[in-house]
C-alpha positions as CSV (number, residue, x, y, z in Angstrom):
1,M,-18.8,-26.6,-1.7
2,V,-15.4,-26.3,-3.5
3,K,-15.3,-30.0,-3.8
4,L,-19.0,-30.2,-5.4
5,I,-18.3,-27.8,-8.0
6,N,-15.0,-29.6,-8.8
7,I,-16.7,-32.8,-9.2
8,F,-19.7,-31.5,-11.1
9,K,-17.9,-29.2,-13.4
10,N,-14.9,-31.1,-13.7
11,K,-12.7,-28.3,-14.4
12,P,-9.6,-27.1,-12.1
13,I,-10.6,-24.4,-9.5
14,I,-8.4,-21.2,-9.6
15,Y,-9.0,-19.2,-6.4
16,D,-8.3,-15.6,-6.1
17,A,-6.3,-15.2,-2.7
18,Y,-5.6,-11.5,-3.0
19,T,-7.0,-10.8,0.5
20,L,-5.5,-13.5,2.9
21,I,-8.3,-14.6,5.4
22,Y,-6.1,-14.4,8.3
23,E,-4.5,-11.2,7.6
24,D,-7.8,-9.3,6.8
25,Y,-9.8,-10.8,10.1
26,A,-7.9,-12.4,12.4
27,E,-5.1,-10.0,12.6
28,N,-6.7,-6.8,11.7
29,K,-10.3,-7.0,12.9
30,I,-10.3,-9.6,15.8
31,K,-8.4,-9.3,18.9
32,K,-5.4,-11.6,18.1
33,N,-5.0,-15.1,20.5
34,F,-4.3,-18.5,19.8
35,L,-7.9,-19.7,19.1
36,F,-8.5,-17.0,16.7
37,D,-5.1,-17.8,15.1
38,F,-5.7,-21.5,14.9
39,F,-9.3,-21.1,13.6
40,Y,-8.4,-18.7,10.8
41,R,-5.6,-20.2,9.5
42,N,-7.3,-23.6,9.1
43,I,-10.0,-22.2,7.6
44,E,-7.5,-20.6,4.9
45,K,-6.1,-23.9,4.6
46,F,-9.2,-25.7,3.9
47,I,-10.6,-23.2,1.2
48,Y,-7.1,-23.3,-0.6
49,S,-6.3,-27.0,-0.4
50,N,-9.5,-27.7,-2.6
51,C,-8.5,-25.3,-5.4
52,K,-5.8,-26.2,-8.3
53,I,-4.4,-22.8,-8.9
54,L,-3.9,-20.0,-6.6
55,I,-3.5,-16.2,-7.5
56,T,-1.9,-13.7,-5.1
57,D,-0.6,-10.3,-5.7
58,T,3.1,-10.4,-4.1
59,V,5.9,-12.7,-3.9
60,I,5.5,-12.4,-0.1
61,H,2.1,-13.8,-0.1
62,K,3.1,-16.4,-2.6
63,K,5.8,-17.6,0.3
64,K,3.2,-17.6,2.9
65,L,0.7,-19.7,0.9
66,Q,3.7,-22.1,0.0
67,K,4.4,-22.6,3.5
68,L,0.8,-22.9,4.6
69,L,-0.2,-25.4,1.8
70,K,3.4,-27.0,2.3
71,N,4.2,-26.5,-1.6
72,K,1.6,-28.9,-2.8
73,K,-0.3,-25.9,-4.9
74,E,0.3,-23.7,-7.8
75,I,0.6,-20.6,-6.9
76,L,0.6,-17.6,-9.6
77,T,1.4,-13.6,-9.0
78,L,-0.5,-10.8,-10.5
79,N,0.5,-7.6,-9.2
80,V,-2.0,-4.7,-8.5
81,S,-2.4,-3.3,-11.9
82,Q,-3.6,0.1,-13.5
83,K,-3.7,1.2,-16.9
84,N,-0.9,3.6,-17.6
85,L,-1.8,7.3,-17.1
86,L,-0.2,10.5,-18.4
87,L,2.0,12.4,-16.2
88,S,0.7,16.0,-15.5
89,K,2.3,18.8,-13.6
90,K,0.7,19.9,-10.2
91,K,-1.9,22.6,-11.2
92,I,-2.3,24.3,-7.6
93,N,0.8,26.0,-6.4
94,N,0.4,26.2,-2.2
95,S,2.6,27.7,0.2
96,K,3.2,24.6,1.9
97,I,4.4,21.2,0.7
98,Q,1.4,19.3,0.3
99,L,1.2,15.5,1.4
100,L,-1.4,13.4,0.9
101,H,-2.6,9.8,2.3
102,A,-5.6,7.8,1.5
103,G,-6.5,4.5,3.0
104,A,-9.4,3.0,5.3
105,D,-7.6,0.4,7.5
106,R,-6.3,1.5,10.5
107,K,-3.8,-1.0,11.3
108,L,-2.5,-1.5,7.7
109,H,-2.3,2.2,6.8
110,G,-1.1,3.4,10.3
111,I,-2.6,6.8,10.2
112,N,-1.9,7.3,13.4
113,K,2.0,6.9,12.9
114,M,1.5,9.6,10.2
115,I,0.2,12.0,12.6
116,Y,3.0,11.4,15.1
117,L,5.6,11.8,12.4
118,I,4.2,15.1,11.4
119,H,3.9,16.1,15.2
120,K,7.5,15.1,15.7
121,L,9.0,17.8,13.2
122,P,10.7,20.5,14.3
123,N,8.8,23.9,14.2
124,N,10.8,25.2,11.7
125,L,10.0,22.5,9.2
126,K,6.4,21.7,10.5
127,K,5.1,25.2,9.5
128,N,6.1,24.3,5.6
129,I,4.1,21.1,5.7
130,H,0.3,20.2,5.4
131,L,-0.9,16.5,5.5
132,K,-4.4,15.7,4.0
133,I,-5.8,12.1,5.1
134,I,-8.6,10.8,3.3
135,C,-10.2,8.1,5.5
136,N,-13.9,6.7,6.0
137,D,-13.3,5.0,9.7
138,Y,-12.0,6.3,13.2
139,F,-12.3,9.9,12.4
140,N,-13.1,11.1,15.8
141,D,-10.2,9.4,17.0
142,Y,-7.7,10.9,14.7
143,K,-9.3,14.2,15.1
144,N,-8.8,13.9,19.0
145,Q,-5.0,12.9,18.3
146,I,-4.7,15.8,16.2
147,T,-5.8,18.0,18.8
148,K,-4.0,16.5,21.5
149,L,-0.6,16.7,19.8
150,K,-1.3,20.3,18.5
151,C,-1.4,19.7,14.5
152,K,-4.3,21.3,13.5
153,D,-2.8,23.6,11.2
154,N,-0.7,21.0,9.6
155,I,-3.2,18.0,9.2
156,R,-6.8,18.0,7.7
157,L,-8.9,14.8,7.7
158,I,-11.1,14.0,4.5
159,K,-14.1,11.8,4.1
160,P,-14.3,9.5,1.0
161,L,-14.4,11.5,-2.2
162,S,-15.8,10.9,-5.4
163,Y,-12.7,9.2,-8.0
164,K,-12.4,12.3,-9.6
165,N,-11.8,14.7,-7.1
166,Y,-9.6,11.8,-5.3
167,F,-7.6,11.7,-8.4
168,K,-7.5,15.6,-8.5
169,M,-6.2,15.3,-5.1
170,I,-3.5,12.9,-5.8
171,K,-2.3,15.1,-8.8
172,N,-1.7,18.1,-6.7
173,A,0.2,16.6,-3.7
174,D,3.6,17.0,-3.6
175,I,4.5,13.7,-1.8
176,C,2.4,10.7,-1.2
177,M,2.3,8.8,2.1
178,G,1.9,5.0,1.7
179,L,1.8,2.2,4.4
180,F,3.4,2.7,8.1
181,G,1.1,0.0,9.7
182,N,2.6,-2.6,11.9
183,T,0.9,-5.7,10.8
184,E,1.6,-8.7,8.4
185,K,-0.3,-7.3,5.8
186,T,1.4,-4.4,5.8
187,E,4.8,-6.2,5.4
188,S,2.8,-8.2,2.4
189,V,1.3,-5.7,0.2
190,V,1.8,-2.8,-2.1
191,S,-1.4,-0.5,-1.6
192,N,-3.7,0.6,-4.8
193,F,-3.1,4.4,-3.3
194,I,0.8,3.6,-3.7
195,V,0.4,2.1,-7.2
196,T,-1.7,5.2,-8.3
197,S,0.9,7.9,-6.9
198,A,3.5,5.9,-8.6
199,N,1.5,6.0,-11.9
200,L,1.5,9.8,-11.7
201,G,5.1,10.1,-11.0
202,K,4.8,11.1,-7.4
203,V,7.3,11.6,-4.9
204,I,6.5,8.5,-2.3
205,I,7.1,8.3,1.5
206,T,6.2,4.7,2.7
207,K,7.7,2.4,5.3
208,K,10.5,0.0,4.3
209,T,8.6,-3.3,4.3
210,K,9.3,-6.8,2.7
211,A,6.9,-5.9,0.0
212,A,8.6,-2.4,-0.6
213,Q,12.0,-3.8,-0.7
214,I,10.8,-5.9,-3.5
215,Y,8.6,-3.7,-5.4
216,L,9.6,-0.1,-4.8
217,N,13.1,-0.4,-3.9
218,G,16.1,1.4,-5.5
219,N,13.9,4.4,-6.9
220,M,14.8,7.9,-6.6
221,G,11.8,9.0,-6.1
222,I,10.4,6.5,-3.6
223,F,11.8,6.8,0.2
224,L,11.5,4.0,2.2
225,L,11.5,4.9,5.9
226,K,13.4,2.8,8.2
227,K,14.1,3.3,11.8
228,P,14.6,5.5,13.5
229,D,11.4,6.8,11.5
230,E,11.1,10.0,13.3
231,L,14.8,11.1,12.7
232,N,14.8,9.6,9.1
233,F,11.5,11.4,8.3
234,K,12.6,14.6,9.6
235,N,15.8,14.5,7.3
236,F,14.1,13.8,4.3
237,I,11.6,16.6,4.6
238,K,14.4,19.0,5.5
239,K,16.2,18.0,2.5
240,Y,13.2,18.5,0.4
241,L,12.2,21.9,1.8
242,S,15.7,23.2,1.3
243,S,16.4,22.0,-1.9
244,K,14.5,23.0,-5.4
245,K,17.2,21.1,-7.0
246,F,16.8,17.9,-5.1
247,Q,12.9,18.3,-5.7
248,N,13.3,18.3,-9.1
249,K,15.7,15.5,-9.3
250,I,13.1,13.2,-8.0
251,K,10.3,14.2,-9.4
252,F,8.5,12.1,-11.7
253,K,11.0,9.5,-11.0
254,S,8.4,6.8,-9.2
255,K,6.6,6.4,-12.8
256,H,9.5,3.8,-13.8
257,V,8.5,1.3,-10.5
258,F,5.0,1.8,-11.9
259,L,6.1,0.7,-15.5
260,K,8.2,-2.1,-14.3
261,N,5.9,-3.7,-11.8
262,F,2.3,-2.4,-11.9
263,E,1.4,-1.6,-15.6
264,I,-1.6,-3.5,-16.5
265,E,-0.6,-4.5,-20.1
266,N,2.8,-5.8,-19.0
267,N,1.4,-7.5,-15.9
268,L,-1.2,-9.7,-17.9
269,K,1.4,-10.7,-20.5
270,R,3.2,-11.8,-17.8
271,F,0.6,-13.6,-16.2
272,E,-0.8,-15.0,-19.4
273,K,2.8,-17.0,-19.6
274,Q,2.3,-18.3,-16.0
275,L,-1.1,-19.5,-16.5
276,K,-0.2,-21.2,-20.0
277,N,2.8,-23.0,-18.1
278,S,0.4,-24.3,-15.4
279,F,-1.9,-25.8,-18.0
280,N,0.7,-27.3,-20.3
């Protein structure tokens, strides 16, 4: 199909490889084994090999594609991008520190891990923390885990919301929880939820992945969680709860990361330069 289009149109094909087929299907949705691994990697290789230019979201994905295609194709990057939003103060004051996560992909987001991190907090910290999780799948599994770990008072599951209400919840959160999964995709991407949280200047806790170290590292408002993760999560929460000065120091700092890496106007200018170089 791709070859036919190229023949008849006589134009270069640009393929948007934002969601790598292997990561989305073989790794996340199908039980991994050698045959599936071989099949999906080669399907992906076939599709991409017939395109002149590939566009992907992170330099991690770019490196993967370069390796897959043996550096024979031109690969451009365009980060996940959003329009710059005005910072606004939290409108609702809660007795507990409000944590928030939104995401649908179980293995990518690692929701089970977030629930476990809350469970492992000592009671003197746990009583001051409340985590809201917006998700649309495995609802009963998460509910059972929360019940089993006796975290009902600390964690609330919420089904998908309208964009307006979703946006409102992010604005009223103190800390946004990013990605905690253990997949190739977790290591390779920065989620839309993280980008929106940074756009609003929220304090962010997320796993220290390859992508996070490139796009989110070195910012006071973003805590990259590394092993031992339960201990480091506890220490961060303890520091956050015990010091208003620390809270004020890191508030809105993640906005700098957004403006540097995810603001749409800047990213489109960078991407336009890449395209011009490709066609010259």
